[in-house]
C-alpha positions as CSV (number, residue, x, y, z in Angstrom):
1,M,5.3,4.8,1.1
2,G,5.0,1.4,0.9
3,H,8.2,-0.6,-0.2
4,H,9.0,-3.8,-2.3
5,N,11.6,-6.1,-3.9
6,R,11.4,-4.5,-6.9
7,H,14.0,-1.7,-7.6
8,F,13.7,0.7,-10.7
9,A,17.1,2.0,-10.8
10,G,19.5,2.9,-13.6
11,D,17.3,5.7,-15.7
12,P,19.2,7.7,-18.1
13,H,19.0,10.9,-15.8
14,A,19.3,8.7,-12.3
15,L,23.1,10.6,-12.0
16,E,22.1,13.9,-12.8
17,G,19.8,15.2,-10.0
18,V,21.0,17.8,-6.5
19,W,20.6,13.9,-4.8
20,S,22.4,11.9,-6.6
21,P,22.9,8.9,-6.7
22,P,20.1,7.4,-5.2
23,T,21.7,5.1,-2.5
24,S,17.6,3.9,-1.2
25,A,16.4,0.2,-1.2
26,A,13.7,1.1,-2.6
27,N,13.2,2.6,-6.0
28,F,9.8,3.3,-8.2
29,C,8.9,3.3,-11.3
30,E,8.7,6.9,-12.1
31,E,12.1,7.6,-14.1
32,D,14.7,9.5,-11.7
33,Y,14.8,13.1,-12.5
34,A,13.2,13.2,-15.4
35,V,11.4,16.3,-14.9
36,S,13.4,18.1,-12.8
37,R,17.0,17.9,-11.1
38,Y,15.4,18.7,-7.6
39,F,12.5,16.0,-7.5
40,A,14.2,11.9,-8.1
41,E,10.8,11.3,-8.5
42,F,8.3,14.3,-10.0
43,I,4.7,13.3,-9.2
44,S,5.4,10.5,-6.2
45,T,7.1,13.8,-4.6
46,L,4.3,16.6,-5.1
47,T,1.5,14.3,-4.7
48,N,2.4,13.6,-1.4
49,L,1.0,17.3,-0.5
50,A,-2.3,15.2,-0.2
51,Y,-1.4,13.8,3.5
52,V,-0.3,17.2,4.0
53,Y,-3.9,19.3,2.9
54,Y,-5.5,16.8,4.6
55,A,-3.4,17.2,8.0
56,L,-4.1,20.9,7.8
57,V,-7.9,20.7,6.9
58,Y,-8.3,19.5,10.1
59,M,-6.3,21.2,11.9
60,Y,-7.4,24.7,10.4
61,G,-11.0,24.1,10.1
62,P,-14.1,24.1,12.5
63,G,-12.3,24.8,16.0
64,S,-9.2,26.1,15.2
65,K,-8.1,29.4,17.0
66,G,-5.9,30.7,14.2
67,L,-3.0,30.4,12.4
68,F,-0.7,29.6,15.5
69,S,-3.0,27.5,17.6
70,P,-4.0,25.1,15.4
71,R,-6.5,22.2,16.8
72,Y,-4.5,19.2,16.3
73,D,-4.4,15.0,18.0
74,F,-2.2,12.5,17.4
75,M,-3.8,11.5,13.8
76,S,-3.8,14.8,12.1
77,I,-0.1,14.7,13.2
78,S,0.7,11.5,11.8
79,L,-0.8,12.2,8.4
80,L,1.5,15.6,8.4
81,V,4.4,14.2,9.6
82,L,3.9,11.3,6.9
83,G,3.6,13.9,3.5
84,I,6.2,15.2,4.6
85,G,9.2,12.4,5.5
86,S,7.0,10.5,1.9
87,F,7.7,13.8,0.4
88,A,11.4,13.7,1.1
89,F,11.9,10.4,0.9
90,H,10.7,9.9,-3.1
91,A,12.6,13.6,-3.8
92,T,16.1,12.4,-2.8
93,L,15.7,8.9,-3.0
94,R,18.1,8.8,0.3
95,Q,18.1,5.3,2.3
96,S,18.2,8.1,5.4
97,M,14.8,9.2,4.0
98,Q,13.3,6.2,3.3
99,F,13.7,5.2,7.1
100,A,11.6,8.6,7.6
101,D,9.1,7.5,4.9
102,E,9.0,4.1,6.6
103,L,8.9,5.2,10.2
104,A,5.9,8.0,8.9
105,M,3.8,5.0,7.6
106,L,4.4,3.2,11.1
107,G,3.4,6.4,12.7
108,L,0.0,7.2,11.3
109,V,-1.0,3.2,11.4
110,W,-0.1,4.0,15.2
111,S,-2.0,6.9,15.4
112,L,-4.9,5.3,14.5
113,L,-4.8,2.2,16.3
114,Q,-4.0,4.4,19.7
115,G,-7.2,6.6,18.3
116,V,-9.5,3.0,18.4
117,L,-8.2,1.2,21.0
118,T,-8.5,4.1,24.0
119,I,-11.7,4.5,22.6
120,G,-14.0,4.4,26.3
121,T,-11.6,2.0,28.0
122,K,-10.4,1.9,31.6
123,R,-7.1,1.5,30.5
124,D,-6.2,4.3,28.1
125,R,-3.5,5.7,30.2
126,I,-1.2,2.7,30.4
127,L,-2.3,2.0,26.8
128,N,-1.3,5.3,25.8
129,W,2.3,4.8,27.4
130,S,2.6,1.8,26.4
131,M,2.4,2.3,22.6
132,A,4.6,5.7,23.4
133,V,7.1,3.6,24.7
134,G,7.0,1.0,22.2
135,F,7.5,3.2,19.0
136,P,10.3,4.5,19.5
137,L,11.8,1.3,20.2
138,F,11.0,-0.4,17.5
139,S,11.8,2.5,15.6
140,A,15.2,1.9,16.8
141,F,15.2,-1.7,16.2
142,Y,14.3,-1.4,12.7
143,I,17.3,1.6,11.6
144,S,19.3,-0.7,13.1
145,N,18.1,-3.9,11.2
146,G,16.4,-2.9,8.2
147,K,15.3,-5.5,7.3
148,I,11.5,-5.0,5.4
149,I,10.2,-7.9,7.1
150,Y,10.0,-6.5,9.7
151,H,8.0,-3.2,8.9
152,A,5.8,-4.7,7.0
153,S,5.1,-7.5,9.7
154,A,4.4,-4.2,12.4
155,F,2.4,-2.6,10.0
156,G,0.1,-5.7,8.7
157,L,-0.3,-6.3,13.0
158,A,-1.6,-2.4,13.5
159,L,-3.7,-2.9,10.5
160,V,-5.5,-6.4,12.0
161,L,-5.4,-4.8,15.5
162,I,-7.3,-1.9,14.2
163,T,-9.6,-4.0,12.4
164,I,-10.8,-6.1,15.4
165,R,-11.2,-3.0,17.4
166,G,-13.5,-1.6,15.0
167,H,-15.4,-4.8,14.5
168,Y,-15.9,-5.3,18.5
169,L,-17.1,-1.5,18.5
170,F,-19.6,-2.0,15.9
171,L,-20.5,-5.4,16.2
172,W,-19.9,-6.7,19.6
173,R,-19.9,-3.7,21.9
174,N,-22.4,-3.5,25.0
175,P,-24.4,-1.5,25.2
176,P,-24.3,-0.7,21.5
177,F,-23.8,2.7,19.7
178,P,-27.1,4.2,17.9
179,E,-28.1,2.1,15.1
180,A,-28.0,5.1,13.0
181,K,-25.2,5.9,13.7
182,R,-23.4,2.3,13.8
183,V,-25.1,1.8,10.1
184,W,-23.9,5.4,9.0
185,W,-20.5,4.8,10.0
186,K,-20.0,1.5,8.8
187,K,-21.4,2.4,5.4
188,R,-18.7,5.5,5.5
189,G,-15.8,2.6,6.7
190,R,-16.7,0.2,3.9
191,R,-16.5,3.3,1.5
192,T,-13.1,4.1,3.0
193,L,-11.7,0.4,2.9
194,W,-12.7,0.5,-1.3
195,L,-10.9,3.8,-2.2
196,L,-7.5,2.4,0.0
197,L,-7.9,-1.3,-1.8
198,I,-7.8,1.0,-4.9
199,G,-5.0,2.3,-4.1
200,Y,-3.2,-0.3,-3.2
201,A,-4.2,-2.1,-6.7
202,L,-2.8,0.5,-8.5
203,W,0.1,0.6,-6.3
204,N,0.9,-3.2,-7.6
205,I,0.0,-2.7,-11.2
206,D,3.1,0.2,-11.2
207,L,5.1,-2.4,-9.8
208,E,4.2,-5.6,-11.6
209,F,3.7,-3.7,-15.0
210,C,6.5,-1.0,-15.1
211,T,7.9,-1.6,-18.8
212,E,4.3,-1.8,-20.4
213,L,3.5,1.4,-18.3
214,R,6.5,3.7,-18.9
215,S,6.3,2.2,-22.8
216,L,2.7,3.9,-22.6
217,R,3.6,7.1,-20.8
218,V,6.5,7.9,-23.6
219,K,3.6,7.3,-26.0
220,M,1.0,9.9,-24.3
221,G,3.5,11.9,-23.7
222,L,3.4,15.0,-21.1
223,P,1.2,16.1,-19.3
224,W,-0.8,13.5,-19.7
225,A,1.5,10.4,-18.8
226,W,1.9,11.9,-15.2
227,V,-2.0,10.1,-14.9
228,L,-0.3,6.9,-15.3
229,E,2.2,7.5,-12.6
230,L,0.2,4.6,-10.1
231,H,2.0,5.3,-7.5
232,G,0.6,8.8,-7.0
233,W,-2.4,8.2,-6.9
234,W,-1.4,5.6,-4.1
235,H,-0.1,8.4,-2.2
236,V,-3.6,10.7,-2.9
237,L,-5.9,7.7,-2.3
238,T,-4.4,6.6,1.0
239,A,-4.4,10.5,1.9
240,V,-7.7,10.5,1.4
241,S,-9.1,6.9,3.0
242,A,-6.7,7.6,6.5
243,S,-8.6,11.4,6.6
244,W,-11.9,9.3,6.3
245,F,-11.3,7.0,8.9
246,M,-9.8,9.5,11.1
247,D,-13.1,11.3,10.6
248,I,-15.0,8.2,12.0
249,V,-12.9,7.2,15.0
250,R,-12.7,11.1,16.2
251,E,-16.7,10.7,15.8
252,V,-16.8,7.8,17.9
253,Q,-14.6,8.9,20.4
254,E,-17.2,11.7,21.1
255,E,-19.8,9.7,21.0
256,L,-18.5,7.3,24.0
257,K,-17.7,10.7,25.7
258,D,-21.2,12.4,25.0
259,G,-22.0,8.5,26.5
260,A,-19.5,9.0,29.5
261,S,-20.8,12.1,30.4
262,V,-24.3,11.5,30.4
263,A,-23.4,7.9,32.7
264,G,-21.6,10.5,35.1
265,K,-24.6,12.7,35.9
266,D,-27.3,10.0,36.5
267,S,-24.9,8.3,38.6
268,E,-24.4,11.7,40.4
269,S,-28.2,11.8,40.7
270,E,-28.7,8.5,42.0
271,R,-25.9,8.8,44.3
272,L,-27.8,12.2,45.8
273,K,-31.2,11.0,45.9
274,E,-29.4,7.9,48.1
275,L,-28.7,10.9,50.5
């Protein structure tokens, strides 16, 4: 997940894998097929299981009715799809799977945006339909065009909108949420943001200092060298931070539903009194 203008190709075993040769525009610092002929980037593939894990933790946590009746929402499904899509991309380094990974990234941030935009608004149905139509249209455009700038712009715009909406809900909404809950959500939100930023920093170190990292990995040897596969840490930390943020969104949604329910009962009581 996450792509760039650096391409670390031409590794010694790059043509020995089941999925060789790599055809993706993105190729990361981890050496291709260095561990297994079935996984182009071994650690960057397996660490995507973190997304799958956190999606399943929600689906089969409290409220689940068994193996074939999990609870789910758009956010948990998008997290699961991202884990599968990114797993397939890093395992194969095929261009088709890179598109799957990139669109799954957008799907995840799209689900978070949908979660915060449709919290307690009267235009939820219009927003849901607009986003449901907009995502496949943009996906078709991006696949036909293939320029990463469009993907990065859409991803960045969604993050900006999520941030603005979050500020409104926690700082400007009237009536405000209970103070204790606002403080708790903001504290957890900051922790989530810091974890995401640490992951982003590790991802960029992996890009900018690939030569030095590869040299250190050789000196350390396996399995300790895997600790320095920093793109894998990006997967793990973004999986955790996304899961934490989803928990906050769900709690805010529940608070608004409870508030709307109470308001509705009060309104009904007032109407009966007037009768």
